[in-house]
C-alpha positions as CSV (number, residue, x, y, z in Angstrom):
1,M,8.4,-74.4,-121.0
2,R,6.7,-71.8,-118.8
3,Y,3.3,-72.9,-120.4
4,L,4.0,-76.5,-119.7
5,I,4.9,-75.8,-116.0
6,L,1.7,-73.7,-115.6
7,I,-0.5,-76.5,-117.1
8,L,1.1,-79.0,-114.7
9,V,0.5,-76.9,-111.7
10,S,-3.1,-76.3,-112.7
11,V,-3.8,-80.0,-113.2
12,I,-2.2,-80.8,-109.8
13,S,-4.4,-78.1,-108.1
14,V,-7.6,-79.8,-109.5
15,F,-6.7,-83.1,-107.9
16,V,-5.2,-82.1,-104.6
17,G,-7.4,-79.1,-103.9
18,H,-6.3,-75.9,-102.5
19,S,-3.9,-75.6,-99.6
20,Q,-5.6,-75.9,-96.1
21,N,-3.0,-73.3,-94.9
22,N,-4.0,-69.7,-95.2
23,K,-0.7,-68.4,-96.8
24,Y,-1.2,-66.8,-100.1
25,A,0.7,-64.4,-102.5
26,L,-0.1,-62.4,-105.6
27,A,2.0,-63.4,-108.8
28,R,2.0,-62.0,-112.3
29,Y,2.2,-64.6,-115.1
30,D,2.4,-63.4,-118.8
31,G,1.5,-59.9,-117.7
32,L,-1.6,-60.7,-115.6
33,W,-1.9,-61.0,-111.9
34,G,-3.4,-63.9,-109.9
35,I,-3.4,-65.6,-106.5
36,I,-1.3,-68.6,-105.6
37,D,-1.4,-70.7,-102.4
38,E,1.4,-72.0,-100.4
39,N,2.2,-74.8,-102.9
40,G,2.2,-72.3,-105.8
41,N,-1.1,-73.5,-107.1
42,A,-3.1,-70.9,-108.8
43,I,-6.5,-70.5,-106.9
44,N,-8.1,-68.4,-109.7
45,D,-7.3,-67.2,-113.2
46,Y,-4.4,-65.0,-113.9
47,K,-6.9,-62.1,-115.1
48,Y,-6.0,-59.0,-113.2
49,N,-4.3,-56.2,-115.2
50,I,-3.0,-54.4,-112.2
51,L,-2.1,-55.1,-108.6
52,F,-3.0,-51.8,-107.0
53,S,-0.6,-49.6,-105.1
54,P,-0.6,-45.9,-104.6
55,A,2.0,-45.5,-107.2
56,V,-0.1,-46.8,-110.0
57,V,-2.7,-44.1,-109.7
58,N,-0.8,-41.7,-112.0
59,A,0.8,-44.4,-114.2
60,P,-0.1,-44.3,-117.9
61,Y,-1.6,-47.9,-117.9
62,Y,-4.1,-47.2,-115.0
63,N,-7.4,-46.4,-116.6
64,D,-11.0,-47.4,-116.1
65,S,-11.0,-50.4,-118.5
66,K,-8.3,-52.2,-116.4
67,L,-9.3,-55.1,-114.1
68,I,-7.5,-54.3,-110.7
69,I,-7.0,-56.3,-107.7
70,F,-6.0,-55.1,-104.1
71,E,-4.0,-56.7,-101.4
72,P,-6.2,-58.5,-98.9
73,S,-7.7,-56.7,-95.8
74,D,-9.6,-58.6,-93.1
75,G,-9.5,-61.8,-95.1
76,L,-11.0,-60.3,-98.3
77,F,-9.5,-59.2,-101.6
78,K,-11.1,-56.1,-103.2
79,Y,-11.2,-55.8,-106.9
80,R,-12.3,-53.3,-109.5
81,Q,-13.9,-54.3,-112.8
82,R,-15.8,-51.9,-115.2
83,V,-15.3,-49.0,-112.7
84,K,-17.1,-50.8,-109.9
85,Y,-15.8,-52.4,-106.8
86,G,-16.4,-55.9,-105.2
87,Y,-14.8,-58.3,-102.8
88,F,-14.0,-62.1,-102.6
89,N,-12.1,-64.4,-100.4
90,P,-9.6,-67.1,-101.7
91,S,-12.1,-70.0,-101.4
92,N,-14.7,-67.9,-103.0
93,E,-17.2,-68.7,-100.1
94,I,-17.5,-64.9,-100.0
95,N,-18.2,-63.1,-103.3
96,I,-19.6,-59.7,-103.2
97,T,-20.1,-58.6,-106.8
98,N,-18.7,-55.4,-108.2
99,R,-21.5,-52.9,-107.7
100,Y,-19.9,-50.1,-105.7
101,V,-18.7,-46.7,-107.1
102,D,-16.1,-46.7,-104.4
103,A,-15.3,-49.1,-101.5
104,F,-13.1,-49.2,-98.5
105,D,-11.0,-52.2,-97.1
106,F,-12.8,-54.5,-94.7
107,K,-12.1,-54.0,-91.1
108,N,-13.5,-56.0,-88.2
109,G,-15.9,-57.6,-90.5
110,Y,-17.4,-54.5,-92.1
111,A,-16.6,-52.0,-94.9
112,I,-17.9,-48.6,-95.9
113,V,-19.2,-48.5,-99.5
114,Y,-20.2,-45.7,-101.9
115,L,-23.1,-46.1,-104.2
116,G,-23.0,-42.8,-106.0
117,F,-24.4,-39.9,-104.0
118,K,-25.1,-42.2,-101.0
119,Y,-23.0,-44.4,-98.5
120,S,-23.7,-47.3,-96.3
121,I,-21.6,-50.1,-94.5
122,I,-21.8,-53.8,-95.4
123,N,-21.0,-57.0,-93.6
124,K,-19.1,-59.9,-95.3
125,K,-22.3,-61.1,-96.9
126,G,-22.6,-57.9,-98.7
127,D,-25.6,-56.9,-96.6
128,F,-26.3,-53.3,-95.9
129,L,-26.5,-52.6,-92.1
130,F,-28.8,-49.7,-92.9
131,E,-30.3,-48.0,-95.9
132,P,-27.8,-45.8,-97.9
133,V,-27.4,-42.3,-96.5
134,K,-26.4,-39.0,-98.1
135,N,-23.9,-38.1,-95.4
136,E,-20.3,-39.0,-96.3
137,L,-19.1,-42.0,-94.2
138,V,-15.4,-41.6,-93.3
139,D,-14.3,-44.5,-91.1
140,H,-15.5,-46.8,-88.4
141,S,-14.5,-48.4,-85.1
142,Y,-16.1,-49.6,-81.8
143,N,-19.5,-49.8,-83.6
144,R,-19.4,-46.1,-84.3
145,I,-19.2,-44.7,-87.8
146,L,-17.5,-41.3,-88.3
147,F,-19.5,-39.2,-90.8
148,K,-19.5,-35.8,-92.3
149,N,-22.3,-33.4,-92.5
150,G,-21.2,-30.3,-94.5
151,N,-18.0,-29.4,-92.9
152,K,-18.7,-30.9,-89.4
153,L,-18.1,-34.4,-88.1
154,G,-20.2,-36.7,-85.9
155,F,-20.9,-40.4,-85.4
156,L,-23.6,-43.0,-86.4
157,N,-24.2,-46.3,-84.7
158,F,-24.5,-49.4,-86.8
159,K,-28.3,-48.9,-87.3
160,G,-27.4,-45.7,-89.2
161,E,-28.8,-43.6,-86.3
162,V,-27.0,-40.4,-85.4
163,C,-25.6,-41.0,-81.9
164,I,-23.2,-38.2,-81.6
165,Q,-24.3,-35.0,-83.4
166,P,-22.0,-33.6,-86.2
167,I,-20.7,-30.6,-84.2
168,Y,-16.9,-31.1,-84.5
169,K,-14.6,-29.4,-86.8
170,E,-12.3,-32.5,-86.7
171,A,-12.7,-36.0,-85.2
172,S,-10.9,-39.2,-85.2
173,I,-12.3,-42.7,-85.2
174,F,-12.5,-44.2,-81.6
175,R,-9.3,-45.6,-80.3
176,E,-9.2,-47.1,-76.8
177,Y,-12.9,-46.0,-76.6
178,L,-11.9,-42.4,-77.0
179,S,-12.2,-40.0,-80.0
180,C,-10.0,-37.0,-80.3
181,V,-12.2,-34.1,-81.4
182,N,-11.8,-30.4,-82.2
183,F,-14.6,-28.3,-80.7
184,K,-14.6,-24.5,-81.2
185,G,-10.9,-24.5,-81.9
186,D,-9.7,-26.7,-79.0
187,Y,-9.0,-30.5,-78.7
188,G,-10.4,-32.8,-76.2
189,Y,-11.7,-36.5,-76.0
190,I,-15.2,-38.0,-76.0
191,D,-16.5,-41.4,-75.3
192,T,-18.7,-43.5,-77.5
193,S,-21.8,-41.9,-76.0
194,G,-20.4,-38.4,-76.9
195,A,-19.7,-37.5,-73.3
196,W,-16.6,-35.4,-72.5
197,I,-13.9,-37.6,-70.9
198,I,-11.3,-34.9,-71.2
199,E,-12.5,-31.3,-71.7
200,P,-11.3,-29.5,-74.8
201,K,-8.3,-27.4,-73.7
202,F,-5.4,-28.4,-76.0
203,S,-4.3,-26.6,-79.1
204,E,-3.3,-29.8,-80.7
205,A,-3.7,-33.6,-79.8
206,I,-3.5,-37.0,-81.2
207,S,-5.4,-40.3,-80.5
208,F,-4.7,-42.5,-77.6
209,S,-2.3,-45.3,-77.8
210,N,-1.6,-47.7,-74.9
211,G,-3.5,-45.4,-72.6
212,L,-1.5,-42.3,-73.4
213,A,-1.8,-39.4,-75.8
214,V,0.5,-36.6,-77.1
215,V,-1.0,-33.1,-76.7
216,R,0.0,-29.5,-77.1
217,Y,-0.9,-27.2,-74.3
218,N,0.2,-23.6,-73.8
219,S,2.5,-23.8,-76.9
220,N,4.4,-26.9,-75.6
221,W,4.0,-30.6,-76.0
222,G,3.4,-33.1,-73.3
223,V,1.7,-36.5,-72.7
224,I,-1.5,-37.3,-70.8
225,D,-3.1,-40.3,-69.5
226,N,-6.7,-41.2,-70.2
227,K,-7.9,-39.2,-67.2
228,G,-6.2,-36.1,-68.6
229,N,-3.3,-36.0,-66.1
230,F,0.2,-35.2,-67.4
231,I,2.8,-37.9,-67.2
232,I,5.2,-35.8,-69.2
233,E,4.8,-32.2,-68.6
234,P,4.1,-29.8,-71.5
235,S,7.7,-28.4,-71.8
236,F,8.9,-29.8,-75.1
237,N,9.0,-28.3,-78.7
238,K,7.9,-31.6,-80.2
239,I,7.0,-35.2,-79.1
240,E,6.8,-38.2,-81.4
241,D,4.2,-40.8,-80.4
242,Q,5.5,-43.7,-78.4
243,Q,7.3,-46.6,-80.0
244,N,8.3,-49.7,-78.0
245,G,7.7,-48.0,-74.7
246,F,9.5,-44.6,-75.3
247,F,8.6,-41.3,-76.6
248,R,11.0,-39.2,-78.5
249,L,11.3,-35.6,-77.2
250,Q,12.7,-32.4,-78.8
251,K,13.8,-29.5,-76.8
252,D,15.8,-26.4,-78.1
253,E,16.4,-28.5,-81.4
254,L,17.9,-31.4,-79.6
255,W,16.4,-34.8,-79.0
256,G,16.0,-37.2,-76.0
257,Y,13.6,-39.8,-74.7
258,A,11.0,-40.5,-72.0
259,D,9.4,-43.8,-71.2
260,N,5.6,-44.4,-71.2
261,K,5.5,-44.7,-67.4
262,G,7.1,-41.3,-66.6
263,L,9.9,-43.1,-64.8
264,K,12.8,-43.0,-67.2
265,S,14.2,-40.0,-69.2
266,I,17.2,-39.5,-71.5
267,E,18.3,-35.9,-71.6
268,C,17.8,-34.0,-74.9
269,I,21.4,-33.8,-76.0
270,Y,21.3,-35.5,-79.6
271,F,20.9,-33.8,-83.0
272,K,18.9,-36.8,-84.2
273,A,17.3,-39.7,-82.5
274,K,15.5,-42.9,-83.8
275,D,12.9,-45.0,-82.0
276,F,13.8,-47.7,-79.6
277,S,13.9,-51.2,-80.8
278,E,14.7,-54.3,-78.7
279,G,16.0,-51.9,-75.9
280,L,18.4,-50.0,-78.1
281,A,18.1,-46.7,-80.1
282,A,20.4,-45.0,-82.7
283,V,21.3,-41.3,-81.8
284,Y,23.4,-38.7,-83.7
285,N,25.8,-36.4,-82.1
286,G,26.2,-34.0,-85.0
287,N,29.1,-35.9,-86.6
288,Y,28.4,-39.6,-86.3
289,W,25.6,-42.1,-85.2
290,G,26.0,-44.3,-82.1
291,V,23.6,-46.6,-80.2
292,I,22.3,-46.2,-76.6
293,N,20.3,-48.4,-74.4
294,E,17.1,-47.6,-72.4
295,N,19.3,-46.0,-69.5
296,G,21.2,-43.7,-71.9
297,I,24.4,-45.7,-71.7
298,I,26.3,-45.9,-75.0
299,V,26.4,-49.4,-76.3
300,L,28.1,-48.6,-79.7
301,D,30.3,-45.6,-79.9
302,F,29.8,-42.6,-82.2
303,K,31.6,-43.7,-85.4
304,F,28.9,-44.6,-88.0
305,Q,27.5,-42.9,-91.0
306,E,24.2,-44.8,-90.6
307,V,22.6,-47.1,-88.1
308,H,19.5,-49.2,-88.5
309,K,17.3,-50.3,-85.7
310,C,18.0,-53.5,-83.8
311,I,16.2,-56.4,-85.2
312,E,16.5,-60.0,-84.0
313,G,19.3,-58.9,-81.7
314,I,21.5,-57.6,-84.5
315,I,22.2,-53.9,-85.6
316,L,23.2,-53.1,-89.2
317,V,25.5,-50.1,-89.5
318,K,27.4,-48.2,-92.2
319,E,31.1,-47.6,-91.4
320,E,33.5,-45.9,-93.7
321,G,31.3,-46.5,-96.7
322,T,30.6,-50.2,-96.1
323,W,28.0,-52.1,-94.2
324,C,28.5,-54.5,-91.3
325,Y,26.7,-56.0,-88.5
326,Y,27.0,-55.8,-84.6
327,R,25.4,-57.8,-81.8
328,K,23.5,-56.0,-78.9
329,D,26.5,-56.4,-76.6
330,G,28.6,-54.3,-79.1
331,S,30.6,-57.2,-80.5
332,R,30.9,-57.6,-84.3
333,L,28.9,-60.3,-85.9
334,N,31.7,-61.2,-88.3
335,N,34.6,-59.4,-89.9
336,Q,33.0,-59.0,-93.3
337,K,32.1,-55.7,-94.9
338,Y,29.4,-55.5,-97.5
339,Q,28.6,-53.1,-100.4
340,K,24.9,-53.8,-99.7
341,A,23.3,-55.3,-96.7
342,Y,19.9,-55.5,-95.1
343,D,18.2,-56.1,-91.8
344,F,17.6,-59.6,-90.4
345,S,14.2,-61.3,-91.0
346,E,13.4,-64.8,-89.8
347,G,17.1,-65.4,-88.8
348,L,18.7,-64.4,-92.2
349,A,19.9,-61.2,-93.7
350,R,20.5,-60.3,-97.3
351,V,24.0,-59.2,-98.3
352,G,25.5,-58.1,-101.6
353,V,28.7,-59.7,-102.9
354,N,30.1,-59.0,-106.3
355,N,26.7,-57.6,-107.5
356,F,24.9,-60.7,-106.4
357,L,22.6,-61.2,-103.3
358,G,22.9,-64.0,-100.8
359,Y,22.0,-64.5,-97.1
360,I,24.0,-64.8,-93.9
361,N,22.7,-66.4,-90.6
362,K,22.9,-65.0,-87.1
363,Q,26.4,-66.6,-86.7
364,G,27.7,-64.3,-89.5
365,E,28.1,-67.3,-91.9
366,I,27.0,-67.4,-95.5
367,Q,24.0,-69.7,-95.5
368,I,22.8,-69.0,-99.1
369,Q,25.4,-68.2,-101.6
370,P,25.3,-64.8,-103.4
371,S,23.7,-65.8,-106.7
372,F,20.5,-63.8,-107.1
373,L,20.3,-60.6,-109.2
374,N,17.4,-59.6,-106.9
375,A,15.7,-61.1,-103.8
376,Y,13.9,-59.9,-100.7
377,D,13.5,-60.7,-97.1
378,F,12.1,-64.1,-95.8
379,K,8.5,-63.7,-94.8
380,L,6.4,-66.7,-93.5
381,G,9.2,-69.0,-94.3
382,F,9.4,-68.0,-98.1
383,C,11.6,-65.5,-99.9
384,R,10.9,-64.2,-103.4
385,A,14.0,-64.4,-105.7
386,R,14.7,-63.7,-109.3
387,K,16.4,-66.1,-111.6
388,D,17.4,-64.5,-114.9
389,E,14.3,-62.6,-115.8
390,F,11.7,-64.5,-113.8
391,W,10.6,-64.7,-110.0
392,G,10.0,-67.7,-107.9
393,Y,10.3,-68.5,-104.1
394,I,13.3,-70.1,-102.3
395,N,13.7,-71.8,-99.0
396,T,16.3,-71.2,-96.3
397,K,18.7,-73.5,-98.3
398,G,18.5,-71.3,-101.3
399,D,16.7,-73.9,-103.4
400,F,13.7,-72.9,-105.5
401,I,10.6,-74.4,-103.9
402,K,8.4,-72.6,-106.4
403,A,9.8,-72.4,-109.9
404,P,11.0,-69.0,-111.3
405,I,8.2,-68.7,-113.9
406,Y,6.5,-65.4,-112.8
407,D,7.0,-61.9,-114.1
408,N,6.6,-60.5,-110.6
409,V,5.4,-61.7,-107.2
410,T,4.6,-60.4,-103.7
411,D,5.6,-61.7,-100.4
412,Y,3.4,-64.3,-98.9
413,F,0.7,-63.1,-96.5
414,I,-1.9,-64.7,-94.2
415,V,-5.5,-64.5,-95.1
416,E,-7.7,-65.5,-92.2
């Protein structure tokens, strides 16, 4: 039956053509991976032995004879065949044959490639921007390529010319037009011409994000703006980079928060603290987790064993060994308790009932009956779900809209 379904799908795809939408997924059929479009049509043969992930590197089936496909980056799939790397897009309008010993993901239209003893960078036509060089190319951004010469780092332009000399012990790619560099043991920031914007005076530092950077000065951590002025004074044992407008701060082993404008602060009084999400954060008082808002006011009292971040206005918590959901105003979503439960995604959340998975909506009602041995979150309107031993995709009514004929599948993703 599986073979008949596959033949029908292939025949249909010949007549209707590929989907004009840019949603795709990777699917494994009879042990081999291929790419399917939004309608479930295979857009190339099922021929890849392995879908690459970091976990497969040390797996017994990972070896040089295997044909490997990687998840897409910047609209292109990378693949490896006969120990060489190449790229293609779903329509095959771009097809860069496998000729590289190593290859990076495409980013902003370009990718670094290694030819064996030499590096270069290519565009989406596969053209070199400059003749391959011996210096190791590390990464690129803002038309600057970070390269290594011996144990020092510098930058090339996209003509392959050295535009910033390799004099730095450490350097990041440019973010917000600034690179964080280590010069003679101290960290500072340079612009794309190599000029110092913030002199090297920090013992540790990270790249800028939203106009701010976390730095260590005189043994303590603080936050500076892009002119080098402190908006959070260096008086903390640790600062985690900003998330959703707030930094997490540690002082004397306790955690608190400060906003990214230097206007709001929440005292360091918690044993653990998670990032803010939708205006709320989970904090731990040494016995239980609770939830506070951006003013430090308690929204959910300290009585939970675990608390997830707020997603789509709903907070998943573990209380007395079971899972339940709360709204942002502190009220219960429903009166149910679940052995398994997951965060909301696209208006639905997976819950486990009697060893099966189903889905509830934001009113706390069962929308898809628990009938799946395994299933995942909805992404781009689809959800991968398992029926018996095979995988397919369901809609928000729980109906299979792509038959469960696959050994394995990924979530749908967009390829521009």
